[in-house]
DRENPA-3360 file (N, C-alpha, C; in nm, 2 decimals, always signed):
BEGIN
1 = XXXXXXXX = -0.51/+0.37/-3.10/-0.41/+0.46/-3.03/-0.47/+0.51/-2.90 ~ -0.39/+0.47/-2.80/-0.43/+0.49/-2.67/-0.39/+0.63/-2.60 ~ -0.47/+0.68/-2.52/-0.42/+0.81/-2.46/-0.35/+0.78/-2.32 ~ -0.24/+0.83/-2.28/-0.20/+0.80/-2.15/-0.16/+0.93/-2.08 ~ -0.15/+0.92/-1.94/-0.11/+1.02/-1.86/-0.07/+0.98/-1.74 ~ +0.04/+1.02/-1.66/+0.10/+0.98/-1.56/+0.13/+1.10/-1.46 ~ +0.09/+1.08/-1.34/+0.10/+1.19/-1.24/+0.16/+1.12/-1.12 ~ +0.27/+1.19/-1.07/+0.32/+1.15/-0.94/+0.33/+1.25/-0.83;
9 = XXXXXXXX = +0.34/+1.22/-0.72/+0.32/+1.32/-0.61/+0.37/+1.26/-0.47 ~ +0.42/+1.34/-0.39/+0.48/+1.30/-0.25/+0.34/+1.31/-0.16 ~ +0.32/+1.19/-0.09/+0.21/+1.20/+0.03/+0.27/+1.17/+0.14 ~ +0.27/+1.25/+0.26/+0.32/+1.23/+0.39/+0.24/+1.11/+0.47 ~ +0.22/+1.00/+0.41/+0.18/+0.88/+0.47/+0.24/+0.75/+0.42 ~ +0.25/+0.65/+0.50/+0.31/+0.52/+0.48/+0.26/+0.47/+0.34 ~ +0.33/+0.39/+0.28/+0.30/+0.31/+0.16/+0.17/+0.22/+0.20 ~ +0.17/+0.16/+0.31/+0.06/+0.08/+0.37/-0.07/+0.17/+0.38;
17 = XXXXXXXX = -0.07/+0.29/+0.44/-0.18/+0.37/+0.45/-0.23/+0.41/+0.29 ~ -0.13/+0.44/+0.22/-0.19/+0.48/+0.08/-0.24/+0.37/+0.01 ~ -0.19/+0.25/+0.02/-0.26/+0.13/-0.04/-0.38/+0.09/+0.01 ~ -0.40/+0.10/+0.15/-0.53/+0.08/+0.23/-0.63/+0.15/+0.16 ~ -0.59/+0.28/+0.15/-0.71/+0.38/+0.09/-0.75/+0.34/-0.04 ~ -0.66/+0.32/-0.12/-0.67/+0.29/-0.26/-0.74/+0.16/-0.27 ~ -0.73/+0.08/-0.19/-0.79/-0.07/-0.19/-0.91/-0.08/-0.12 ~ -0.97/+0.03/-0.06/-1.10/+0.03/+0.01/-1.18/+0.12/-0.09;
25 = XXXXXXXX = -1.24/+0.04/-0.18/-1.32/+0.09/-0.28/-1.43/+0.18/-0.24 ~ -1.50/+0.17/-0.11/-1.60/+0.26/-0.05/-1.56/+0.39/-0.03 ~ -1.42/+0.42/-0.05/-1.37/+0.57/-0.04/-1.35/+0.61/-0.16 ~ -1.35/+0.54/-0.28/-1.31/+0.60/-0.39/-1.40/+0.74/-0.44 ~ -1.52/+0.73/-0.41/-1.60/+0.84/-0.47/-1.56/+0.98/-0.38 ~ -1.46/+0.96/-0.27/-1.44/+1.08/-0.19/-1.31/+1.16/-0.27 ~ -1.24/+1.07/-0.35/-1.13/+1.13/-0.40/-1.14/+1.14/-0.57 ~ -1.23/+1.05/-0.61/-1.25/+1.07/-0.76/-1.36/+1.13/-0.81;
33 = XXXXXXXX = -1.36/+1.26/-0.87/-1.46/+1.35/-0.90/-1.59/+1.28/-0.94 ~ -1.57/+1.20/-1.06/-1.69/+1.15/-1.15/-1.74/+1.03/-1.08 ~ -1.67/+0.98/-0.98/-1.71/+0.84/-0.92/-1.84/+0.87/-0.85 ~ -1.95/+0.78/-0.86/-2.06/+0.76/-0.76/-2.05/+0.65/-0.68 ~ -2.01/+0.53/-0.75/-1.99/+0.41/-0.68/-1.86/+0.34/-0.75 ~ -1.80/+0.28/-0.66/-1.69/+0.17/-0.71/-1.70/+0.05/-0.61 ~ -1.74/-0.08/-0.67/-1.77/-0.18/-0.60/-1.72/-0.31/-0.65 ~ -1.69/-0.41/-0.57/-1.67/-0.55/-0.64/-1.80/-0.62/-0.63;
41 = XXXXXXXX = -1.79/-0.72/-0.72/-1.92/-0.81/-0.74/-1.95/-0.90/-0.63 ~ -1.82/-0.95/-0.57/-1.83/-1.04/-0.46/-1.79/-0.98/-0.32 ~ -1.84/-1.03/-0.22/-1.79/-0.99/-0.08/-1.65/-1.03/-0.06 ~ -1.58/-0.99/+0.04/-1.45/-1.05/+0.08/-1.33/-0.95/+0.04 ~ -1.20/-0.98/+0.08/-1.09/-0.92/+0.05/-1.07/-0.91/-0.10 ~ -1.02/-0.81/-0.14/-0.99/-0.77/-0.29/-0.86/-0.86/-0.31 ~ -0.88/-0.93/-0.43/-0.78/-1.01/-0.48/-0.76/-0.99/-0.64 ~ -0.65/-1.02/-0.70/-0.63/-1.00/-0.86/-0.74/-1.10/-0.91;
49 = XXXXXXXX = -0.80/-1.05/-1.00/-0.90/-1.13/-1.07/-1.05/-1.10/-1.04 ~ -1.07/-1.02/-0.94/-1.21/-0.99/-0.88/-1.26/-0.90/-0.99 ~ -1.41/-0.92/-1.00/-1.47/-0.82/-1.10/-1.52/-0.71/-1.01 ~ -1.51/-0.59/-1.08/-1.55/-0.46/-1.02/-1.66/-0.39/-1.12 ~ -1.71/-0.31/-1.06/-1.82/-0.22/-1.13/-1.78/-0.08/-1.09 ~ -1.75/+0.02/-1.19/-1.74/+0.17/-1.17/-1.86/+0.26/-1.23 ~ -1.93/+0.30/-1.15/-2.06/+0.37/-1.18/-1.99/+0.54/-1.17 ~ -2.03/+0.61/-1.29/-1.97/+0.74/-1.28/-2.08/+0.85/-1.35;
57 = XXXXXXXX = -2.07/+0.97/-1.31/-2.14/+1.07/-1.38/-2.06/+1.14/-1.49 ~ -2.10/+1.15/-1.61/-2.04/+1.21/-1.71/-2.13/+1.34/-1.76 ~ -2.14/+1.45/-1.70/-2.21/+1.56/-1.73/-2.35/+1.51/-1.66 ~ -2.46/+1.49/-1.74/-2.58/+1.46/-1.68/-2.61/+1.29/-1.72 ~ -2.50/+1.23/-1.76/-2.53/+1.10/-1.81/-2.47/+1.01/-1.71 ~ -2.53/+0.91/-1.65/-2.48/+0.80/-1.57/-2.41/+0.69/-1.65 ~ -2.29/+0.66/-1.63/-2.22/+0.55/-1.71/-2.18/+0.44/-1.61 ~ -2.16/+0.33/-1.67/-2.12/+0.20/-1.60/-2.01/+0.14/-1.68;
65 = XXXXXXXX = -1.89/+0.11/-1.59/-1.78/+0.03/-1.66/-1.77/-0.10/-1.58 ~ -1.76/-0.21/-1.66/-1.72/-0.34/-1.58/-1.59/-0.36/-1.58 ~ -1.51/-0.41/-1.49/-1.36/-0.44/-1.48/-1.31/-0.53/-1.40 ~ -1.20/-0.53/-1.38/-1.13/-0.65/-1.31/-0.99/-0.59/-1.25 ~ -0.98/-0.65/-1.12/-0.84/-0.61/-1.07/-0.73/-0.68/-1.13 ~ -0.63/-0.62/-1.19/-0.54/-0.69/-1.28/-0.40/-0.70/-1.20 ~ -0.39/-0.63/-1.09/-0.26/-0.64/-1.01/-0.28/-0.56/-0.87 ~ -0.22/-0.65/-0.77/-0.23/-0.60/-0.60/-0.13/-0.65/-0.55;
73 = XXXXXXXX = -0.05/-0.56/-0.47/+0.06/-0.60/-0.39/+0.05/-0.49/-0.29 ~ +0.02/-0.52/-0.17/+0.00/-0.42/-0.06/+0.12/-0.34/-0.04 ~ +0.09/-0.20/-0.04/+0.21/-0.10/-0.02/+0.31/-0.09/-0.15 ~ +0.26/-0.15/-0.25/+0.35/-0.15/-0.37/+0.28/-0.10/-0.50 ~ +0.18/-0.19/-0.54/+0.10/-0.14/-0.64/-0.05/-0.19/-0.65 ~ -0.14/-0.10/-0.72/-0.27/-0.17/-0.75/-0.33/-0.12/-0.88 ~ -0.37/-0.22/-0.97/-0.41/-0.18/-1.09/-0.55/-0.24/-1.13 ~ -0.62/-0.18/-1.20/-0.75/-0.23/-1.26/-0.77/-0.19/-1.40;
81 = XXXXXXXX = -0.85/-0.27/-1.48/-0.88/-0.24/-1.59/-1.03/-0.24/-1.62 ~ -1.11/-0.13/-1.69/-1.26/-0.12/-1.70/-1.27/-0.12/-1.84 ~ -1.41/-0.14/-1.88/-1.44/-0.13/-2.01/-1.58/-0.11/-2.03 ~ -1.62/-0.05/-2.14/-1.77/-0.03/-2.19/-1.76/-0.05/-2.32 ~ -1.87/+0.01/-2.40/-1.87/-0.02/-2.54/-1.81/+0.11/-2.62 ~ -1.77/+0.22/-2.55/-1.69/+0.31/-2.59/-1.53/+0.31/-2.57 ~ -1.49/+0.26/-2.45/-1.34/+0.26/-2.41/-1.31/+0.17/-2.31 ~ -1.19/+0.15/-2.33/-1.11/+0.05/-2.22/-1.03/+0.14/-2.13;
89 = XXXXXXXX = -1.02/+0.14/-2.00/-0.95/+0.22/-1.92/-0.86/+0.14/-1.83 ~ -0.73/+0.16/-1.84/-0.64/+0.09/-1.74/-0.59/+0.19/-1.63 ~ -0.59/+0.17/-1.52/-0.54/+0.25/-1.40/-0.45/+0.17/-1.33 ~ -0.33/+0.25/-1.29/-0.23/+0.18/-1.22/-0.17/+0.28/-1.10 ~ -0.14/+0.23/-0.98/-0.10/+0.31/-0.88/+0.03/+0.23/-0.83 ~ +0.13/+0.31/-0.82/+0.24/+0.25/-0.78/+0.29/+0.33/-0.64 ~ +0.33/+0.26/-0.52/+0.39/+0.33/-0.41/+0.52/+0.30/-0.39 ~ +0.62/+0.40/-0.35/+0.75/+0.37/-0.33/+0.76/+0.46/-0.20;
97 = XXXXXXXX = +0.84/+0.41/-0.10/+0.86/+0.47/+0.02/+0.96/+0.58/+0.00 ~ +0.94/+0.69/+0.07/+1.03/+0.80/+0.04/+1.03/+0.88/+0.18 ~ +1.15/+0.88/+0.24/+1.15/+0.94/+0.38/+1.03/+0.91/+0.46 ~ +0.97/+1.02/+0.53/+0.84/+1.00/+0.61/+0.73/+0.96/+0.54 ~ +0.74/+0.93/+0.40/+0.61/+0.92/+0.33/+0.61/+0.83/+0.21 ~ +0.53/+0.85/+0.12/+0.52/+0.77/+0.01/+0.54/+0.86/-0.13 ~ +0.60/+0.82/-0.21/+0.60/+0.89/-0.36/+0.49/+0.78/-0.44 ~ +0.39/+0.85/-0.47/+0.29/+0.77/-0.53/+0.27/+0.80/-0.67;
105 = XXXXXXXX = +0.27/+0.72/-0.77/+0.25/+0.75/-0.92/+0.11/+0.69/-0.96 ~ +0.04/+0.76/-1.03/-0.10/+0.72/-1.10/-0.08/+0.74/-1.25 ~ -0.12/+0.61/-1.30/-0.10/+0.60/-1.45/-0.24/+0.58/-1.50 ~ -0.28/+0.65/-1.60/-0.41/+0.63/-1.67/-0.38/+0.59/-1.83 ~ -0.44/+0.50/-1.88/-0.44/+0.46/-2.02/-0.58/+0.44/-2.08 ~ -0.62/+0.51/-2.16/-0.76/+0.49/-2.23/-0.72/+0.46/-2.37 ~ -0.80/+0.37/-2.41/-0.80/+0.30/-2.54/-0.96/+0.34/-2.59 ~ -0.98/+0.44/-2.69/-1.11/+0.45/-2.73/-1.15/+0.33/-2.83;
113 = XXXXXXXX = -1.28/+0.29/-2.84/-1.32/+0.20/-2.93/-1.43/+0.25/-3.01 ~ -1.42/+0.21/-3.13/-1.53/+0.26/-3.23/-1.50/+0.41/-3.27 ~ -1.59/+0.44/-3.39/-1.55/+0.57/-3.47/-1.58/+0.69/-3.36 ~ -1.69/+0.69/-3.29/-1.71/+0.82/-3.23/-1.60/+0.84/-3.11 ~ -1.59/+0.73/-3.05/-1.49/+0.74/-2.93/-1.36/+0.78/-2.98 ~ -1.32/+0.73/-3.09/-1.18/+0.79/-3.15/-1.20/+0.93/-3.20 ~ -1.31/+0.98/-3.23/-1.33/+1.12/-3.27/-1.32/+1.22/-3.15 ~ -1.36/+1.15/-3.04/-1.34/+1.21/-2.91/-1.20/+1.22/-2.84;
121 = XXXXXXXX = -1.12/+1.15/-2.89/-0.98/+1.15/-2.84/-0.90/+1.27/-2.81 ~ -0.91/+1.37/-2.90/-0.86/+1.49/-2.86/-0.90/+1.56/-2.74 ~ -1.03/+1.53/-2.71/-1.10/+1.60/-2.59/-1.06/+1.51/-2.46 ~ -1.06/+1.38/-2.49/-1.02/+1.32/-2.37/-0.87/+1.34/-2.33 ~ -0.79/+1.36/-2.43/-0.65/+1.38/-2.41/-0.64/+1.52/-2.35 ~ -0.71/+1.62/-2.38/-0.70/+1.76/-2.31/-0.74/+1.75/-2.17 ~ -0.86/+1.67/-2.14/-0.90/+1.67/-2.01/-0.84/+1.57/-1.90 ~ -0.78/+1.47/-1.97/-0.71/+1.36/-1.89/-0.62/+1.41/-1.78;
129 = XXXXXXXX = -0.52/+1.53/-1.82/-0.43/+1.55/-1.74/-0.50/+1.64/-1.61 ~ -0.60/+1.72/-1.63/-0.66/+1.78/-1.52/-0.74/+1.69/-1.43 ~ -0.82/+1.59/-1.50/-0.87/+1.50/-1.41/-0.78/+1.41/-1.33 ~ -0.68/+1.37/-1.38/-0.60/+1.29/-1.30/-0.53/+1.37/-1.19 ~ -0.48/+1.48/-1.22/-0.41/+1.57/-1.11/-0.51/+1.60/-1.00 ~ -0.63/+1.62/-1.05/-0.74/+1.67/-0.94/-0.77/+1.54/-0.85 ~ -0.78/+1.40/-0.91/-0.78/+1.30/-0.84/-0.68/+1.28/-0.74 ~ -0.55/+1.32/-0.80/-0.44/+1.28/-0.69/-0.44/+1.39/-0.58;
137 = XXXXXXXX = -0.47/+1.52/-0.60/-0.47/+1.61/-0.49/-0.58/+1.57/-0.40 ~ -0.71/+1.53/-0.45/-0.81/+1.49/-0.36/-0.76/+1.36/-0.28 ~ -0.69/+1.26/-0.33/-0.66/+1.14/-0.27/-0.57/+1.19/-0.17 ~ -0.46/+1.28/-0.20/-0.36/+1.33/-0.08/-0.45/+1.38/+0.03 ~ -0.54/+1.46/-0.01/-0.61/+1.54/+0.09/-0.70/+1.44/+0.20 ~ -0.75/+1.34/+0.13/-0.81/+1.21/+0.20/-0.71/+1.16/+0.29 ~ -0.59/+1.12/+0.23/-0.49/+1.06/+0.32/-0.44/+1.15/+0.45 ~ -0.44/+1.28/+0.40/-0.39/+1.38/+0.54/-0.49/+1.37/+0.63;
145 = XXXXXXX = -0.63/+1.33/+0.60/-0.72/+1.35/+0.71/-0.71/+1.19/+0.80 ~ -0.63/+1.09/+0.77/-0.61/+0.98/+0.85/-0.50/+1.01/+0.95 ~ -0.50/+0.95/+1.08/-0.39/+0.96/+1.18/-0.26/+0.92/+1.11 ~ -0.16/+1.00/+1.14/-0.02/+0.97/+1.11/+0.02/+0.83/+1.12 ~ -0.02/+0.76/+1.25/+0.02/+0.63/+1.27/-0.07/+0.52/+1.27 ~ -0.17/+0.55/+1.19/-0.27/+0.45/+1.14/-0.21/+0.37/+1.03 ~ -0.22/+0.24/+1.03/-0.18/+0.14/+0.92/-0.26/+0.02/+0.91;
% end
């Protein structure tokens, strides 16, 4: 049984600006609390099918999840899926123009694997909302620090 959470918010920046920040993986640690590093395995522009690595800090433990870019369309959506031995995590961002900015929706879906991970599901469920909301607020703050006409 997977654990899902979706958060949406208005960002006063264009869908292109929002997408470009999400697509620049070097910026991810600025808006994602637990992220130490997010990187592609190969250089070059991001494309669907590219392998990625998410390095994070969980308390005092360093974790690594290997993944793949699963969907990517500039100014519309970006999705990735990551996995380790304990869980599979799917993330998706959707951008919709709204007036002078973007209505951004972030969806997280976590599938615990194994007995211990399934036992932790209630804790994951309780913390997912706060973690996702915090990430969205920090992402919006990062976006507010780029010039309004940058694209």
